[in-house]
C-alpha positions as CSV (number, residue, x, y, z in Angstrom):
1,M,10.9,15.0,14.1
2,L,13.3,17.0,11.9
3,F,10.5,19.4,11.1
4,Y,9.9,20.2,14.7
5,L,13.7,20.4,15.5
6,S,14.2,22.8,12.6
7,Q,11.4,25.0,13.7
8,Q,12.7,25.2,17.2
9,M,16.1,26.2,16.0
10,L,14.5,28.9,13.8
11,D,12.5,30.2,16.8
12,W,15.6,30.2,18.9
13,A,17.7,32.1,16.3
14,H,15.0,34.7,15.6
15,G,16.3,38.2,16.2
16,T,19.9,36.9,16.7
17,A,23.0,36.9,14.5
18,W,22.3,33.2,13.7
19,E,19.0,34.0,12.0
20,S,20.4,34.4,8.5
21,R,22.8,31.5,8.9
22,L,20.0,29.1,9.8
23,S,17.6,30.4,7.3
24,F,18.1,27.2,5.2
25,L,16.1,25.4,7.8
26,R,13.0,26.9,6.3
27,L,13.3,24.3,3.6
28,F,11.9,21.8,6.1
29,R,8.6,23.5,5.9
30,Y,8.2,22.3,2.3
31,I,6.5,18.9,1.9
32,T,8.5,18.3,-1.3
33,V,11.8,18.7,0.5
34,R,10.8,16.4,3.3
35,A,9.3,13.8,0.9
36,A,12.6,13.7,-0.9
37,G,14.5,13.3,2.4
38,A,12.2,10.5,3.5
39,A,12.7,8.6,0.2
40,I,16.5,8.9,0.3
41,T,16.6,8.0,4.0
42,A,14.4,5.0,3.4
43,L,16.4,3.8,0.4
44,L,19.8,4.1,2.1
45,L,18.6,2.5,5.3
46,S,17.1,-0.4,3.3
47,L,20.3,-1.0,1.4
48,W,22.3,-0.9,4.6
49,L,20.0,-3.0,6.8
50,G,19.1,-5.5,4.0
51,P,22.1,-7.8,4.4
52,K,22.0,-7.6,8.2
53,I,18.3,-8.6,8.4
54,I,18.7,-11.3,5.8
55,H,21.5,-12.8,7.8
56,W,19.5,-12.5,11.0
57,L,16.5,-14.3,9.4
58,K,18.8,-17.1,8.2
59,T,20.4,-17.4,11.7
60,L,16.9,-17.7,13.2
61,K,16.0,-20.2,10.5
62,F,13.0,-18.0,9.5
63,G,13.2,-19.5,6.0
64,Q,10.5,-21.0,3.8
65,D,11.5,-24.6,4.3
66,Y,8.1,-25.8,3.1
67,K,7.1,-25.8,-0.6
68,D,4.9,-22.9,-1.6
69,K,1.5,-23.6,-3.1
70,A,2.7,-23.1,-6.7
71,E,5.4,-25.8,-6.3
72,E,3.0,-28.1,-4.6
73,A,0.6,-27.9,-7.5
74,G,3.3,-29.0,-9.9
75,G,3.6,-28.6,-13.6
76,L,5.5,-25.3,-13.4
77,A,8.0,-25.9,-16.1
78,A,9.1,-22.3,-16.3
79,R,10.2,-22.2,-12.6
80,V,13.8,-23.1,-12.7
81,L,14.7,-22.3,-9.1
82,S,12.8,-23.5,-6.1
83,K,11.7,-21.0,-3.5
84,K,12.3,-23.4,-0.7
85,G,14.8,-22.2,1.9
86,T,14.6,-18.5,1.1
87,P,14.3,-16.3,4.2
88,T,10.8,-14.9,4.6
89,M,9.5,-12.1,6.9
90,G,11.5,-9.6,4.9
91,G,8.6,-7.2,5.5
92,I,10.3,-6.4,8.8
93,L,12.8,-4.5,6.7
94,I,10.2,-2.6,4.8
95,V,8.0,-1.7,7.8
96,T,10.9,-0.7,10.1
97,V,12.5,1.6,7.5
98,L,9.1,3.0,6.4
99,V,8.0,3.8,10.0
100,F,11.3,5.3,11.0
101,S,11.7,7.5,7.8
102,T,8.1,8.7,8.1
103,M,8.5,9.7,11.7
104,L,11.8,11.4,11.0
105,W,10.6,13.6,8.1
106,T,6.9,14.1,8.5
107,Q,4.9,16.7,10.4
108,W,2.8,14.4,12.6
109,N,-1.0,14.6,12.3
110,A,-4.0,12.4,12.6
111,Q,-3.8,11.1,9.1
112,V,-0.2,10.0,9.4
113,E,-0.8,8.5,12.8
114,L,-3.8,6.5,11.6
115,T,-1.9,5.2,8.6
116,L,1.1,4.1,10.7
117,L,-1.2,2.5,13.2
118,A,-2.8,0.4,10.4
119,V,0.6,-0.5,9.0
120,L,1.9,-1.7,12.4
121,V,-1.3,-3.7,13.2
122,L,-1.3,-5.5,9.8
123,S,2.4,-6.0,10.0
124,G,2.0,-7.7,13.4
125,L,-0.8,-9.8,12.0
126,G,1.4,-10.8,9.0
127,F,4.4,-11.6,11.3
128,Y,2.2,-13.9,13.4
129,D,1.0,-15.6,10.2
130,D,4.5,-16.0,8.8
131,Y,5.8,-17.4,12.1
132,A,2.9,-19.9,12.3
133,K,3.8,-21.1,8.8
134,I,7.4,-21.6,9.8
135,V,6.5,-23.5,13.0
136,Q,4.0,-25.7,11.3
137,Q,6.3,-26.2,8.2
138,S,3.2,-26.7,6.1
139,G,2.4,-23.2,4.8
140,G,-0.9,-23.2,6.6
141,G,-0.3,-20.3,8.9
142,T,-3.0,-18.4,10.8
143,P,-6.6,-19.5,10.1
144,P,-8.2,-17.2,7.5
145,R,-11.0,-16.3,9.8
146,V,-8.6,-14.9,12.4
147,K,-6.8,-12.8,9.8
148,L,-10.1,-11.5,8.5
149,L,-11.4,-10.7,12.0
150,V,-8.4,-8.5,12.8
151,Q,-8.6,-6.8,9.4
152,T,-12.3,-6.2,9.9
153,V,-11.9,-4.8,13.3
154,L,-9.2,-2.4,12.0
155,G,-11.4,-1.4,9.0
156,L,-14.4,-0.7,11.2
157,F,-12.3,1.3,13.7
158,V,-11.0,3.5,10.9
159,G,-14.4,3.9,9.2
160,I,-16.3,4.8,12.4
161,Y,-13.5,7.1,13.6
162,L,-13.5,9.1,10.3
163,W,-17.3,9.1,10.2
164,M,-17.5,10.7,13.6
165,L,-15.3,13.6,12.5
166,P,-16.9,16.8,11.3
167,A,-16.6,17.8,7.6
168,T,-13.2,16.5,6.7
169,S,-12.8,17.6,3.0
170,E,-13.9,20.4,0.8
171,L,-14.5,20.8,-2.9
172,Q,-13.9,24.3,-4.5
173,F,-15.6,25.2,-7.8
174,P,-14.2,28.5,-9.1
175,G,-16.8,30.7,-10.8
176,K,-16.7,34.0,-12.6
177,K,-17.6,36.1,-9.5
178,S,-17.3,33.7,-6.5
179,V,-16.1,30.3,-5.4
180,L,-18.5,27.6,-4.5
181,I,-17.3,25.5,-1.6
182,M,-18.8,22.1,-0.7
183,H,-17.9,20.4,2.6
184,S,-18.2,16.7,2.8
185,N,-17.4,13.8,5.1
186,L,-14.8,11.2,4.1
187,V,-17.1,8.3,4.9
188,S,-20.7,9.3,4.3
189,D,-19.9,11.1,1.0
190,V,-18.2,9.1,-1.8
191,L,-16.4,10.5,-4.8
192,L,-16.3,8.2,-7.9
193,P,-13.5,8.3,-10.5
194,F,-14.3,10.5,-13.5
195,C,-17.1,12.2,-11.5
196,K,-16.9,15.8,-10.3
197,Y,-19.4,15.8,-7.4
198,P,-19.5,13.5,-4.4
199,Y,-22.5,11.3,-3.7
200,E,-24.0,11.0,-0.3
201,V,-24.3,7.3,0.6
202,G,-24.8,7.4,4.3
203,A,-22.8,6.2,7.3
204,V,-23.4,2.5,6.9
205,V,-22.5,2.2,3.3
206,G,-19.6,4.6,3.8
207,V,-18.1,2.5,6.6
208,L,-18.6,-0.6,4.5
209,I,-16.6,1.1,1.6
210,V,-13.8,1.9,4.1
211,L,-13.8,-1.6,5.4
212,L,-13.7,-3.1,1.8
213,A,-10.9,-0.7,0.8
214,I,-8.6,-1.7,3.7
215,V,-9.4,-5.4,3.9
216,G,-9.6,-5.9,0.2
217,S,-6.4,-4.0,-0.6
218,S,-4.5,-5.8,2.2
219,N,-5.5,-9.2,1.0
220,A,-5.0,-8.3,-2.7
221,V,-1.4,-7.3,-2.3
222,N,-0.9,-10.5,-0.2
223,L,-2.2,-12.6,-3.0
224,T,0.1,-10.9,-5.5
225,D,3.2,-11.7,-3.5
226,G,4.0,-15.0,-5.3
227,L,6.9,-14.2,-7.7
228,D,10.3,-12.6,-7.1
229,G,9.8,-8.8,-7.2
230,L,6.2,-8.9,-8.4
231,A,4.4,-7.5,-5.3
232,I,7.0,-4.9,-4.3
233,G,7.4,-3.7,-7.9
234,C,3.7,-3.1,-8.4
235,T,3.6,-1.6,-4.9
236,L,6.2,1.0,-6.0
237,I,4.2,2.0,-9.1
238,T,1.0,2.3,-7.1
239,A,2.7,4.3,-4.4
240,F,3.9,6.8,-7.0
241,V,0.3,7.4,-8.0
242,F,-0.7,8.0,-4.4
243,L,2.3,10.3,-3.8
244,I,0.9,12.6,-6.5
245,F,-2.7,12.3,-5.2
246,T,-1.8,13.0,-1.6
247,Y,0.3,16.0,-2.5
248,L,-2.5,17.5,-4.6
249,A,-5.2,16.7,-2.0
250,G,-3.2,18.5,0.6
251,N,-2.5,21.6,-1.5
252,I,-5.5,23.9,-1.4
253,K,-4.5,25.7,-4.6
254,A,-3.9,22.6,-6.6
255,A,-7.0,20.9,-5.3
256,A,-9.1,24.0,-6.2
257,Y,-7.6,24.1,-9.7
258,L,-8.2,20.4,-10.4
259,Q,-11.5,20.5,-8.5
260,I,-10.6,17.5,-6.4
261,P,-11.3,17.2,-2.6
262,Y,-9.0,19.2,-0.5
263,V,-8.2,17.4,2.8
264,S,-6.3,19.5,5.4
265,G,-3.1,17.7,6.5
266,A,-3.3,15.1,3.7
267,G,-0.1,16.5,2.2
268,E,1.9,14.9,5.0
269,L,0.9,11.5,3.5
270,T,3.1,12.5,0.6
271,V,6.1,12.0,2.9
272,F,4.7,8.6,3.9
273,C,4.3,7.6,0.2
274,A,7.9,8.8,-0.5
275,A,9.3,6.8,2.4
276,L,7.4,3.8,1.1
277,I,8.9,4.2,-2.4
278,G,12.4,4.5,-0.9
279,A,11.9,1.4,1.4
280,G,10.4,-0.5,-1.5
281,L,13.3,0.3,-3.9
282,G,15.7,-0.9,-1.2
283,F,13.8,-4.1,-0.7
284,L,13.5,-4.8,-4.4
285,W,17.3,-4.8,-4.6
286,Y,17.3,-8.0,-2.6
287,N,13.9,-9.3,-3.7
288,C,14.5,-9.2,-7.5
289,H,14.9,-12.6,-9.2
290,P,16.5,-14.8,-7.8
291,A,15.2,-13.4,-4.5
292,Q,17.4,-13.3,-1.4
293,V,14.4,-12.7,0.8
294,F,10.6,-12.6,0.7
295,M,8.5,-9.9,2.3
296,G,6.0,-12.5,3.5
297,D,2.6,-11.6,5.0
298,T,4.6,-9.3,7.4
299,G,5.1,-6.9,4.5
300,S,2.3,-7.6,2.0
301,L,-0.6,-7.2,4.5
302,A,0.8,-4.0,5.8
303,L,1.5,-2.4,2.4
304,G,-1.9,-3.3,1.0
305,G,-3.6,-1.9,4.1
306,A,-1.6,1.3,3.8
307,F,-3.0,1.8,0.3
308,G,-6.5,1.2,1.5
309,I,-6.4,3.7,4.3
310,I,-4.5,6.4,2.2
311,A,-7.2,6.2,-0.5
312,V,-9.9,6.7,2.1
313,L,-8.1,9.6,3.8
314,I,-7.8,11.6,0.5
315,H,-11.4,10.9,-0.4
316,Q,-10.5,8.6,-3.3
317,P,-11.2,5.0,-2.3
318,F,-12.3,4.0,-5.8
319,V,-9.2,5.3,-7.5
320,L,-7.4,2.5,-5.6
321,V,-9.3,0.0,-7.8
322,I,-7.8,1.6,-10.9
323,A,-4.3,2.4,-9.6
324,G,-4.0,-1.1,-8.0
325,G,-5.5,-2.8,-11.0
326,I,-3.0,-5.6,-10.9
327,F,-3.9,-6.4,-7.3
328,V,-7.5,-6.3,-8.2
329,L,-6.9,-8.8,-11.1
330,E,-5.0,-11.1,-8.8
331,A,-7.7,-11.1,-6.1
332,A,-10.5,-11.4,-8.6
333,S,-8.8,-14.5,-10.2
334,V,-8.8,-16.2,-6.8
335,L,-12.5,-15.3,-6.1
336,I,-13.6,-16.4,-9.6
337,Q,-11.6,-19.6,-9.5
338,T,-12.8,-20.6,-6.0
339,G,-16.5,-19.6,-6.7
340,W,-16.7,-21.5,-10.0
341,F,-15.0,-24.6,-8.6
342,K,-17.5,-24.8,-5.7
343,Y,-20.4,-24.1,-7.9
344,T,-19.6,-26.7,-10.5
345,K,-18.7,-29.3,-7.9
346,K,-22.1,-28.8,-6.2
347,R,-24.0,-28.9,-9.5
348,Y,-22.1,-31.4,-11.5
349,G,-20.2,-33.4,-8.8
350,T,-16.8,-32.4,-10.2
351,G,-15.1,-29.1,-9.7
352,Q,-14.0,-27.2,-12.8
353,R,-11.4,-24.4,-13.1
354,I,-11.4,-21.3,-15.2
355,F,-7.7,-20.6,-14.8
356,L,-5.0,-23.2,-14.8
357,M,-4.1,-22.0,-11.3
358,A,-4.9,-19.0,-9.2
359,P,-3.7,-16.3,-8.3
360,L,-3.3,-15.1,-11.9
361,H,0.5,-15.0,-12.0
362,H,0.5,-18.8,-11.4
363,H,-1.8,-19.3,-14.3
364,F,0.8,-17.9,-16.6
365,E,3.5,-20.0,-14.9
366,K,1.5,-23.1,-15.7
367,K,1.3,-21.9,-19.3
368,G,5.1,-21.9,-19.5
369,W,6.0,-18.3,-19.1
370,Y,9.2,-17.6,-17.4
371,E,9.0,-15.9,-14.0
372,S,10.9,-12.8,-15.2
373,Q,8.5,-12.5,-18.2
374,I,5.4,-12.5,-15.9
375,V,6.9,-10.0,-13.5
376,M,7.9,-7.5,-16.3
377,R,4.6,-7.8,-18.1
378,F,2.7,-7.2,-14.9
379,Y,4.8,-4.2,-14.3
380,I,3.8,-2.8,-17.8
381,L,0.1,-3.4,-17.0
382,C,0.6,-1.7,-13.6
383,V,2.0,1.4,-15.3
384,L,-1.0,1.5,-17.6
385,F,-3.3,1.3,-14.7
386,A,-1.4,4.1,-13.0
387,V,-1.7,6.3,-16.1
388,V,-5.5,5.8,-16.1
389,A,-5.7,6.6,-12.4
390,L,-3.8,9.8,-12.9
391,A,-6.1,10.7,-15.8
392,T,-9.0,10.8,-13.4
393,L,-7.6,14.1,-12.0
394,K,-8.7,15.9,-15.2
395,L,-11.2,13.7,-17.0
396,R,-14.3,14.3,-15.0
């Protein structure tokens, strides 16, 4: 919005005495300036709106008055404070600030609109799930098949939409006398981390990868949201990785130098990532231990889905597996635990567990680690994953 307003003012002032006085408005053409503006706007709005939304949620009694799954399991000696009674649906704060800041500072294009659509759809799904949990007072919420259905429809829509577009990215390989340019499709051609050239996998496999990226990432962040500050902190670190990736993917000179896919318009996703960082920092102010508010599925499903679609839009879906390594570990622990329990119960009559409890952060709680210890150590691991993800830019 500010970009278009600034350009209109520059056009109006062209050839007049105001032209030199309004020349500073050219700064809005730079993605870096608008990204910084989006981050600062989102942070200040989050800090300002945070107490108001927390009070509003308390007034509506949108609190977690049921015991969470970890407390129901028992044996969590390290958990001193119960989560019961803490307002949930704090994702409303994150999503509201994120969408507003992005629309205010970005230059709208198809990539930004598709990302915001995914965020709003998944946030609405999460809100419905959180509301169902509060009404039922059991923590059951929306049936898993309903959540999976909505996520699958969204993932298929994004995958098919991108597949139907013409060549949507290009790779430039500078030579001694000429530049080799390879055009590829975001869906049917896949680029693997630490590999220089994309592989053609076809439309069906490509759409499936898009589906797994969005659905998997959405649910993985949701599973990570179990301790104060854990999910949002890891989200901030991962968002910083994608802030760098989106900027490079949208800059034709930087993409050519690093020989990574250049995607026209992807640079505007940098503004989205910056807004996400600002909104996340503001939310962490109120979500750090002891949390005043939880993001709930309203926030976790939307944030995870945003990572999935951004990774696809910059032609780097598998980098998400590295950058979001903590989310992958959390989701994998649930799949392994559930699968092994069902297998051993069917074969031996008694279900066995690999972890003391899943997701993984609850396993360490059961081992007696303090909540703040787990969160901080997971942050450290997340930073290491982020460094490896950034290394893929050169090590190919």
